C-alpha positions in Angstrom: 20.2 207.8 -32.8 20.3 209.7 -29.5 21.9 207.7 -26.3 20.1 207.1 -23.1 23.7 206.5 -21.9 23.4 208.8 -18.1 26.4 211.5 -19.8 29.4 211.7 -17.6 30.5 215.3 -16.0 33.0 215.6 -19.1 32.9 214.0 -22.0 36.8 212.4 -22.4 39.1 214.3 -23.7 41.3 211.4 -24.6 39.4 209.0 -26.2 38.9 210.6 -30.2 36.3 208.8 -32.3 36.9 208.5 -36.0 34.5 208.5 -38.7 34.6 207.5 -42.7 31.7 209.8 -44.1 29.7 209.3 -47.4 26.8 210.8 -47.5 25.0 209.5 -45.2 22.9 213.3 -44.3 19.9 211.0 -43.2 22.0 209.7 -40.3 25.3 211.3 -38.8 23.6 214.1 -37.4 22.2 211.7 -34.9 25.4 209.5 -34.7 27.6 212.7 -34.1 25.2 213.7 -31.5 24.3 210.5 -29.6 29.0 210.1 -29.4 29.1 214.1 -28.5 28.3 213.9 -24.5 30.8 211.0 -23.9 33.5 211.9 -26.2 34.9 215.4 -26.4 36.8 214.1 -30.1 34.4 213.5 -32.7 36.2 213.6 -35.8 34.5 212.9 -39.2 36.5 212.5 -42.3 33.7 213.2 -45.4 35.1 211.1 -48.3 33.4 212.6 -51.1 30.1 213.3 -50.0 27.4 215.2 -52.6 24.5 214.9 -49.3 25.6 217.8 -47.7 26.9 215.3 -44.6 30.2 217.6 -43.4 28.1 219.9 -43.1 25.4 218.2 -40.7 27.9 216.5 -39.1 29.9 219.9 -38.2 26.9 221.5 -37.2 26.0 218.1 -34.5 29.7 218.8 -33.3 31.8 217.0 -35.0 35.3 218.5 -36.1 35.5 217.9 -39.7 37.9 217.1 -42.5 37.1 216.7 -46.0 38.6 214.9 -48.9 37.9 216.4 -52.2 36.6 213.7 -53.8 35.6 209.9 -53.2 38.4 208.2 -52.1 37.3 205.2 -50.2 36.9 204.2 -46.3 40.0 202.6 -46.0 41.5 205.9 -47.2 38.8 208.1 -44.9 39.7 206.0 -42.4 43.4 206.6 -42.8 42.9 210.9 -42.6 40.9 210.6 -40.0 43.7 208.4 -37.6 45.9 210.6 -38.9 44.6 214.0 -37.6 43.9 212.1 -34.6 47.0 211.2 -33.9 48.6 215.1 -34.9 47.8 216.1 -31.6 49.2 214.6 -28.0 46.1 214.4 -26.3 45.0 211.7 -28.2 45.3 208.2 -26.1 43.2 206.2 -27.5 41.3 206.3 -31.5 37.9 204.6 -31.7 36.5 203.5 -35.0 33.2 204.0 -35.5 30.5 203.9 -38.3 28.8 206.6 -40.6 25.4 204.6 -40.9 24.0 204.3 -37.2 25.1 200.1 -36.7 26.9 200.9 -33.5 26.3 201.6 -30.0 27.7 204.0 -28.3 27.5 201.5 -25.0 29.9 199.3 -27.4 32.2 201.8 -27.8 32.5 202.9 -24.4 32.8 199.7 -23.1 35.6 198.5 -25.6 38.0 202.2 -24.2 37.0 201.4 -20.4 37.9 197.8 -21.1 41.4 198.7 -22.6 42.0 200.8 -20.1 41.7 198.7 -16.8 43.3 195.5 -18.6 45.9 198.3 -20.2 45.3 196.8 -24.2 46.7 198.2 -27.1 43.7 196.9 -29.6 40.8 196.0 -29.0 38.0 195.1 -32.2 34.7 194.5 -32.1 32.8 191.0 -32.8 29.2 190.6 -33.3 29.6 187.3 -33.8 30.7 187.0 -29.7 27.1 186.8 -28.9 23.0 186.1 -30.7 21.9 189.7 -30.0 23.2 190.9 -33.6 21.4 188.9 -36.6 22.7 189.5 -40.0 20.9 187.3 -42.0 21.9 183.8 -43.2 23.2 185.7 -47.1 25.6 188.2 -44.9 26.6 186.1 -42.0 28.2 183.0 -44.7 29.6 185.9 -46.2 31.3 187.4 -43.4 32.4 184.3 -41.7 34.6 183.5 -45.2 36.0 186.2 -45.4 37.0 186.1 -41.2 38.0 183.2 -43.0 40.6 183.9 -45.3 41.7 187.3 -43.0 42.7 184.5 -40.3 45.0 183.0 -42.8 46.3 185.9 -44.0 47.3 187.5 -40.5 48.9 185.8 -37.1 45.4 187.3 -35.2 42.0 184.4 -35.0 39.6 186.9 -35.2 35.5 186.3 -35.1 34.3 188.6 -36.0 37.8 190.2 -39.0 35.2 193.2 -41.0 33.8 195.1 -37.8 34.0 198.5 -37.8 34.0 199.6 -34.3 37.7 199.7 -32.8 39.4 200.7 -29.9 43.4 201.6 -31.2 46.2 203.2 -28.4 48.2 205.2 -29.5 51.5 203.1 -30.0 49.2 200.9 -31.9 47.6 203.4 -34.3 50.7 204.6 -35.5 51.7 201.0 -37.3 48.9 201.3 -39.2 49.5 203.0 -42.8 46.1 201.8 -44.9 47.2 201.4 -48.7 43.4 199.8 -49.6 41.5 202.2 -50.0 38.7 200.3 -50.4 36.8 197.3 -48.1 39.7 195.3 -48.0 41.0 198.3 -45.7 39.8 196.0 -43.1 41.3 192.7 -43.3 44.7 195.4 -43.7 43.9 197.3 -40.9 43.9 193.6 -38.8 48.0 192.9 -40.5 48.7 195.9 -39.9 47.4 195.6 -36.2 48.6 192.2 -35.3 52.2 192.7 -36.9 52.4 194.8 -33.6 52.5 192.7 -31.3 51.4 194.3 -28.6 48.6 193.4 -26.3 45.0 192.9 -28.3 41.0 191.6 -27.4 37.6 190.8 -28.6 34.7 192.6 -26.9 30.9 191.6 -27.6 29.5 194.4 -29.6 25.5 194.5 -30.8 25.2 195.8 -34.8 21.4 197.9 -35.3 20.9 196.4 -39.2 18.3 199.5 -39.5 15.1 199.9 -41.7 18.0 202.9 -43.6 20.8 200.4 -44.1 18.2 197.6 -45.2 17.4 200.1 -47.7 20.6 201.4 -48.6 21.5 197.7 -49.7 24.7 197.8 -47.0 24.1 194.9 -45.3 25.3 192.4 -48.0 26.1 194.6 -50.2 29.3 195.2 -47.7 30.0 192.1 -47.1 29.9 191.0 -51.0 32.3 194.3 -52.1 34.6 192.4 -48.7 35.3 189.4 -50.9 35.5 190.6 -53.4 38.4 193.6 -52.1 40.1 190.2 -50.4 40.2 188.4 -53.8 41.7 191.5 -56.3 43.4 193.1 -53.7 
């Protein structure tokens, strides 16, 4: 999924991309290759993959941090955020999915908006326009997850479980995720809401590809979100 966006004169050194990675050997090299012309620092947290995903990400130009065993997406995200914050040049963190569903164009637009309007947090939302068609089953589940999340946090979002976010350093320093599985998406909203820092939603398009559908991610991830919300 190499990006068609014209590459800048030099990649942005201050916006670090963090990608939780688990068994995405089929697409991760393209995901990293699409990001690298625009972002100098792409960090993949390999969460115990057994398909060579980490090596492919590294060869494509990513920094790779490895979990020896699978700990869950929340744990991988926390590891990646902590790693980025160890570097003084990191001003923003972009959380980005490994499966090819997020667009580089949207990440760039969100970082630009954060800088222009001095925003600490930008949440990507697939429900601010009609470009994304997740299918009616997943849409109902995701809307239910939004309702539950909005009941338990101070933020009123239209898409609470979108993995594409831009988080300024001062906001990222307040994140301490304990939920390892999909419920981390509600936990991160709760923690960012408590910060009281300025935030905004941004319309993004999610690409539900043949690859992601073949892996069963479209509906299964949404079901996992609801299960984790209930049992956490």
